[in-house]
C-alpha positions in Angstrom: -23.4 7.7 -34.2 -23.7 5.2 -31.3 -21.4 5.4 -28.3 -19.1 2.5 -29.2 -18.6 3.7 -32.8 -18.0 7.3 -31.6 -15.3 6.2 -29.2 -13.8 3.9 -31.8 -13.6 6.8 -34.2 -12.0 9.0 -31.5 -9.4 6.3 -30.7 -8.5 6.0 -34.4 -8.2 9.7 -34.7 -5.9 10.0 -31.7 -3.9 7.0 -32.9 -3.4 8.6 -36.2 -2.3 12.0 -34.9 0.8 12.8 -36.9 -0.1 10.3 -39.7 -0.6 13.1 -42.2 -2.3 16.4 -42.8 -5.6 16.7 -41.0 -8.5 18.9 -42.1 -9.4 21.8 -39.8 -12.9 21.3 -38.3 -15.5 23.5 -39.9 -16.5 24.9 -36.4 -12.9 25.0 -35.1 -12.1 27.0 -32.0 -10.6 30.4 -32.8 -10.3 31.6 -29.3 -8.1 29.9 -26.7 -10.3 31.0 -23.8 -13.3 29.3 -25.2 -11.5 26.1 -25.8 -10.0 26.0 -22.3 -13.4 26.9 -20.7 -15.0 23.9 -22.4 -12.2 21.7 -21.3 -12.6 23.0 -17.7 -16.4 22.3 -17.9 -15.7 18.7 -18.6 -13.3 18.3 -15.6 -15.7 20.2 -13.4 -18.2 17.3 -13.8 -15.9 15.2 -11.6 -16.4 15.6 -7.9 -14.8 12.4 -6.6 -13.1 9.3 -7.9 -11.9 5.8 -7.0 -9.4 4.3 -9.3 -7.3 1.2 -9.4 -4.3 0.6 -11.7 -0.5 0.2 -11.8 2.2 2.7 -11.4 5.9 2.8 -12.5 8.4 5.5 -11.6 11.6 5.6 -13.6 13.6 8.1 -11.6 17.3 7.5 -11.2 17.2 7.4 -7.4 13.7 6.2 -6.6 12.1 3.3 -8.4 8.4 2.6 -7.6 6.5 -0.2 -9.2 3.2 -1.8 -8.0 -0.5 -1.6 -7.8 -2.1 1.7 -6.8 -5.4 2.7 -5.4 -6.3 6.4 -5.9 -9.1 8.2 -4.1 -10.1 11.8 -4.1 -12.9 14.1 -3.1 -12.1 17.2 -5.1 -10.5 19.6 -4.4 -9.1 19.1 -0.9 -9.0 15.3 -0.1 -6.7 12.7 -1.7 -5.5 9.2 -0.8 -2.9 7.0 -2.5 -2.4 3.4 -1.5 0.7 1.7 -3.0 0.9 -2.1 -3.0 3.7 -4.4 -4.0 3.2 -6.7 -7.1 2.5 -9.4 -4.5 -0.3 -7.4 -2.8 1.3 -6.2 0.4 0.9 -2.5 1.4 4.1 -0.5 0.8 2.9 3.1 1.5 -0.2 5.1 2.2 -0.6 8.8 1.7 -3.5 11.0 2.7 -4.4 14.6 2.3 -7.3 16.0 4.3 -8.1 19.7 4.0 -4.5 20.8 3.9 -3.0 18.2 6.2 -0.6 15.5 4.9 0.1 12.1 6.4 2.1 9.2 5.1 3.0 5.8 6.3 6.1 4.3 4.6 5.9 0.7 5.7 9.0 -0.3 3.7 11.2 2.2 5.5 9.3 2.2 8.8 8.8 6.0 8.6 5.7 7.9 9.6 5.3 11.4 8.4 2.8 14.3 8.9 2.7 18.0 8.0 1.2 20.5 5.6 0.0 19.2 2.2 2.7 21.0 0.3 4.2 19.8 -3.0 7.4 18.4 -1.6 5.4 16.3 0.8 3.1 15.0 -1.9 6.2 14.0 -3.9 7.4 11.8 -1.0 5.2 9.1 -2.5 3.9 10.1 -5.9 7.3 11.7 -6.8 5.4 14.6 -8.5 6.0 17.9 -6.6 2.6 19.5 -7.3 -0.2 20.7 -4.9 -2.6 17.9 -4.1 -5.5 19.6 -5.9 -3.3 19.7 -9.1 -2.4 16.0 -8.7 -6.1 15.1 -8.4 -6.9 17.1 -11.6 -4.0 15.5 -13.5 -5.3 12.1 -12.6 -8.6 12.8 -14.4 -7.0 14.3 -17.5 -6.5 17.9 -16.7 -3.4 20.0 -16.2 -2.3 23.0 -14.2 -2.7 26.1 -16.3 -0.4 29.1 -16.0 -1.8 32.7 -16.1 -0.9 34.5 -19.3 -1.8 35.4 -22.8 -3.2 32.4 -24.7 -3.6 31.7 -28.4 -4.9 28.6 -30.2 -4.0 27.3 -33.7 -5.1 24.2 -35.6 -2.2 21.8 -36.3 -2.3 19.9 -39.6 -1.4 16.9 -37.4 -4.9 16.8 -36.2 -5.1 18.7 -32.9 -5.4 22.1 -31.4 -2.2 23.7 -30.1 -2.8 26.2 -27.3 0.2 28.3 -26.3 0.2 30.3 -23.1 3.0 32.9 -22.3 3.8 34.4 -19.0 7.2 36.1 -18.8 9.9 33.5 -19.5 7.4 30.7 -19.0 5.6 29.0 -22.0 3.0 26.3 -21.7 1.8 24.3 -24.7 -1.4 22.2 -24.7 -2.3 19.7 -27.5 -6.0 19.0 -27.5 -8.0 16.5 -29.6 -10.6 17.9 -31.9 -13.8 16.1 -30.8 -15.9 18.9 -29.3 -17.8 16.5 -27.1 -14.5 15.2 -25.6 -11.7 17.7 -26.1 -9.1 15.2 -24.8 -5.9 16.7 -23.5 -3.2 14.9 -25.3 -0.1 16.7 -23.9 0.8 19.5 -21.6 4.3 21.0 -21.6 5.7 23.8 -19.4 9.1 25.4 -20.0 11.0 28.4 -18.9 14.4 30.0 -19.8 16.2 27.1 -18.0 14.3 24.4 -20.0 11.6 21.9 -19.3 9.6 22.0 -16.1 7.1 19.2 -16.9 5.8 17.2 -19.8 2.5 15.4 -19.3 0.8 13.0 -21.8 -2.6 11.5 -21.6 -3.7 8.4 -23.6 -6.4 5.7 -23.8 -9.3 8.1 -23.5 -12.6 6.4 -22.9 -16.0 7.3 -21.3 -16.8 6.6 -17.6 -20.4 7.5 -16.8 -20.4 9.5 -20.0 -17.4 11.5 -18.9 -14.2 11.2 -20.9 -11.3 9.9 -18.9 -7.7 9.0 -19.8 -6.5 5.6 -18.7 -2.8 6.1 -19.2 -0.9 9.2 -17.9 2.8 9.9 -18.0 4.4 12.8 -16.1 8.0 13.8 -16.6 9.6 16.5 -14.4 13.3 16.3 -15.2 14.4 18.9 -12.6 12.9 16.7 -9.9 14.1 13.3 -11.4 10.5 12.4 -11.9 9.2 10.1 -14.6 5.8 8.6 -13.5 3.6 6.3 -15.6 0.1 5.4 -14.4 -2.1 2.9 -16.2 -5.6 2.5 -15.0 -7.3 -0.9 -15.1 -9.9 -1.1 -17.9 -12.7 -1.4 -15.4 -10.9 0.4 -12.6 -12.3 4.0 -12.8 -15.3 5.1 -10.8 -16.4 8.7 -10.9 -18.6 10.7 -8.6 -18.9 8.0 -6.0 -19.7 8.5 -2.3 -16.6 8.0 -0.2 -16.8 6.6 3.4 -16.2 9.2 6.0 -13.1 7.5 7.3 -11.4 7.3 3.8 -9.2 10.3 4.8 -8.4 9.1 8.3 -4.7 8.2 8.8 -3.7 6.3 11.9 -0.2 5.4 12.8 0.9 2.3 14.6 1.0 2.5 18.4 4.5 3.7 19.6 5.5 4.9 16.1 7.9 7.8 15.8 6.0 10.4 13.9 8.1 13.0 12.0 6.8 16.5 11.2 8.0 17.4 7.7 7.7 20.6 5.7 9.1 22.2 2.5 11.1 24.8 4.4 
């Protein structure tokens, strides 16, 4: 099967998830650890990325909309540039080996501190560690520690359930063994939903499967983020300039030190 046909078949399979009863693959995974190890092996092929796209945040208090440039050198370096629909820079966030810096041009605020989840959320609105943000952006998800089991859903995907005390995580994974696209990741505890992540428009980049549409909902944090990558906007395993993670503030700017404490 040639590459174009293969990905057309995959797209149709994902599009039809839920259309009816799907036959269990002959060589289906019976062990959750094996499935998750193969998924991790795919994401481990990505060491850096440079991505362009658009972002929308639908939170009640914070609305973000515009063009976004995403850069990362996994696992410890991240940069997010947010531009208005007219092309002017609104905000820049950088993470460099545990140090966070952000310039909010709209509000004339300049921040620095540790790269903690609350600081990352100041721009991307998703309170996750930067290494988890980077992995989510390439189609992976944080995984809780716990007992895991996998079943085949007749809707056409694997369902992995991981339990840890009062927390339960559910992963829906597409069946193609060469891709194993993560379709959805949900984490709940006794108080309800912690997050719900969905991944769509999977396609190959340098032979590596990548989602081109990601939605992250974290209701406790009033977070609802939708990121759509440009069709030709994903570059993987690219060499980044040394100054990509530098963050300079304007002369005379008041710089605030911010933490999660």
